[in-house]
C-alpha positions in Angstrom: 111.6 52.1 158.8 110.2 55.1 159.5 113.0 57.1 159.3 113.4 56.0 155.4 110.1 56.4 154.5 110.8 60.2 156.4 114.0 60.6 153.9 112.4 59.4 151.3 109.6 61.9 151.5 111.8 64.5 152.6 113.7 64.0 149.4 110.0 64.0 146.8 109.6 67.3 149.2 112.6 68.7 148.1 112.6 67.7 144.1 108.7 68.7 143.3 109.3 72.2 143.4 112.6 72.0 141.6 111.0 70.0 138.8 108.1 72.3 138.5 109.9 75.6 138.3 111.9 73.9 135.4 108.2 73.4 133.4 107.2 76.8 134.4 109.9 78.3 132.8 109.3 75.9 129.4 106.0 77.6 129.2 107.1 81.1 129.9 106.1 81.1 133.5 107.9 82.7 136.5 109.8 79.8 138.7 108.0 79.9 142.1 111.7 79.5 144.0 112.6 83.2 142.5 110.6 86.2 143.3 107.9 87.6 141.1 108.2 90.8 139.6 105.0 91.3 138.1 101.8 89.4 137.6 102.3 89.4 133.7 104.6 87.5 131.5 106.9 89.5 129.5 107.5 88.0 126.0 110.4 89.3 124.0 109.6 90.3 120.4 111.2 87.5 117.7 114.0 89.2 115.8 112.8 91.0 112.6 114.7 88.2 110.5 112.6 85.4 112.2 109.4 87.2 112.2 108.3 86.8 108.8 106.9 83.7 108.1 106.0 82.0 105.2 102.0 82.5 104.5 102.1 80.6 101.3 103.9 77.1 102.4 100.5 75.2 102.6 98.3 77.1 100.4 97.5 74.8 97.0 97.0 78.3 94.8 98.6 81.5 94.9 97.5 84.5 92.7 100.7 86.3 91.6 99.4 88.8 88.9 95.6 89.7 88.2 94.3 93.1 86.6 92.0 94.4 83.9 93.5 96.2 80.8 92.5 97.8 77.3 94.1 95.2 75.2 96.2 91.9 75.5 99.3 91.6 73.1 101.0 88.6 72.7 99.4 87.0 75.8 100.2 89.8 78.1 98.2 93.3 79.0 99.6 96.4 77.7 98.5 98.5 80.7 96.7 98.1 83.7 93.0 100.1 84.0 89.9 99.8 85.7 87.7 101.9 84.6 86.1 102.6 81.4 83.8 104.8 79.5 80.8 103.9 77.0 81.4 105.4 74.5 85.4 105.3 74.2 86.6 101.9 75.3 85.2 99.3 72.9 86.4 96.2 75.2 87.8 95.1 79.0 90.3 92.4 78.6 91.6 90.2 81.9 94.5 88.7 82.4 95.8 86.6 85.7 98.6 84.4 86.4 98.3 81.7 89.1 101.0 79.3 91.2 100.1 75.8 92.3 102.5 73.3 93.9 103.6 70.7 90.8 101.4 68.1 90.5 99.8 65.9 86.9 96.3 66.4 87.5 93.7 68.3 85.1 93.7 72.3 86.7 90.1 73.9 85.4 90.4 78.0 85.9 86.6 79.8 85.5 86.6 83.3 85.1 83.0 85.2 85.6 82.1 88.8 85.3 79.2 90.8 87.3 77.4 93.5 86.7 76.6 96.3 89.4 73.4 94.3 89.8 75.1 91.2 90.3 74.3 89.8 86.7 76.6 87.3 85.2 77.4 88.7 81.7 80.2 86.2 81.0 81.7 82.9 82.3 84.6 81.4 80.5 86.4 77.7 81.4 90.0 76.5 80.2 91.6 73.7 81.3 95.4 73.1 82.1 97.5 69.4 81.2 100.5 69.7 82.4 103.1 67.2 83.5 105.1 67.0 87.1 107.5 68.6 85.3 106.2 71.1 83.5 105.7 74.9 83.6 108.3 75.3 86.9 108.9 78.3 88.6 111.1 78.4 92.3 110.2 81.4 94.2 112.3 82.0 97.7 113.0 78.0 97.7 109.4 76.7 96.9 108.3 75.3 93.4 105.4 75.8 91.9 104.0 75.4 88.6 102.3 78.4 86.7 99.4 78.9 84.8 98.0 82.0 83.0 94.5 83.1 81.6 93.4 85.7 80.4 89.7 86.8 78.4 88.3 90.0 76.7 84.9 90.9 76.7 83.3 93.5 74.5 81.6 96.9 75.5 80.1 97.6 72.3 80.0 93.6 70.6 79.6 90.3 72.3 82.8 88.1 72.1 80.8 84.3 72.1 84.0 82.8 72.1 84.7 83.6 75.9 81.2 83.0 77.1 80.0 86.5 76.8 76.1 86.7 77.1 75.5 90.4 77.3 76.9 93.6 77.2 78.0 95.8 80.0 76.0 98.9 79.3 75.2 99.8 83.2 76.8 102.3 85.1 78.8 101.4 88.2 81.3 98.7 89.5 81.6 95.3 87.4 83.7 92.3 89.8 85.2 89.7 88.1 86.1 86.3 90.0 88.4 83.4 89.3 88.0 80.2 90.2 90.6 77.4 90.3 89.3 74.0 90.6 86.3 74.8 92.3 88.1 77.4 94.6 87.6 81.0 94.8 91.5 82.6 94.6 90.7 86.1 93.6 88.5 89.2 92.6 88.9 92.0 91.0 87.1 94.9 89.6 86.5 97.9 87.3 84.3 100.8 86.7 82.1 101.7 83.8 81.6 105.3 83.8 79.2 107.4 81.6 79.8 108.3 77.9 82.3 111.2 77.9 81.0 114.8 76.4 82.6 115.5 73.2 84.5 118.4 73.5 84.3 121.0 70.4 87.4 122.2 69.2 88.1 125.9 70.1 87.7 128.3 67.4 90.7 130.4 66.1 90.1 133.9 65.3 90.5 134.7 62.0 93.9 136.6 60.4 92.7 140.3 59.3 93.8 141.1 55.7 96.2 143.6 55.0 94.4 146.9 53.4 94.1 147.2 49.9 95.2 150.8 49.5 98.4 150.1 51.1 101.1 152.3 49.2 104.3 151.3 51.4 106.4 148.3 50.2 106.0 145.1 52.4 110.1 145.7 52.7 112.5 148.2 51.8 113.8 148.1 48.3 117.6 147.7 47.8 119.1 149.6 44.6 122.0 147.9 43.1 123.2 151.4 41.5 126.1 153.4 42.9 125.1 156.1 45.0 125.9 159.4 43.3 128.8 161.8 45.2 127.1 164.8 47.4 128.4 167.9 45.9 129.1 170.8 48.0 129.6 174.1 47.4 132.8 175.5 49.2 133.0 179.7 49.1 
């Protein structure tokens, strides 16, 4: 009986280090039955193709385009500008695309404009009612529903249809916040600069007039009469 117990204890003693070594390999450690080269575990870098992870897969809302511009034509910005002059720019327009995982719920987008002193000068709400299979867009094997929102505020006049309550007359940095379904998803900004000084056109020096007592003609006259032969006296 004593011999059996001794043999079983020896067997357990021999098997435990092996199992512990395998566990350390899985967790990135160095097996105890091998020589430790250093106390720091070296982890190799992942291949370049596998290192890029999908950072938008678990996000509910993704903003894909957002900009300020001078004008929107056919629901699309004609340019991308983030500075405006008080006496030169009549308005500032805002344009944004955002993506959401497909659903049939009602989405609400809110755009708020703030002055350099954090005073809200405009607030615009827009609701989007779509079905589960409407406005679908597939990007890198991920399917989204796309939505677009745009609005315009005036620098010299108010746009009440977009909830504008004040004119951006202060010089400085303005911010525009985009909130979708109660979640702040994007912030953009633009500058309002002082009025530009009007440059007067350069004066052109007058062309001096020709002298009145000019006896010489402006061009050499041409005679159509044949020239008389020159006679020479030959001795």
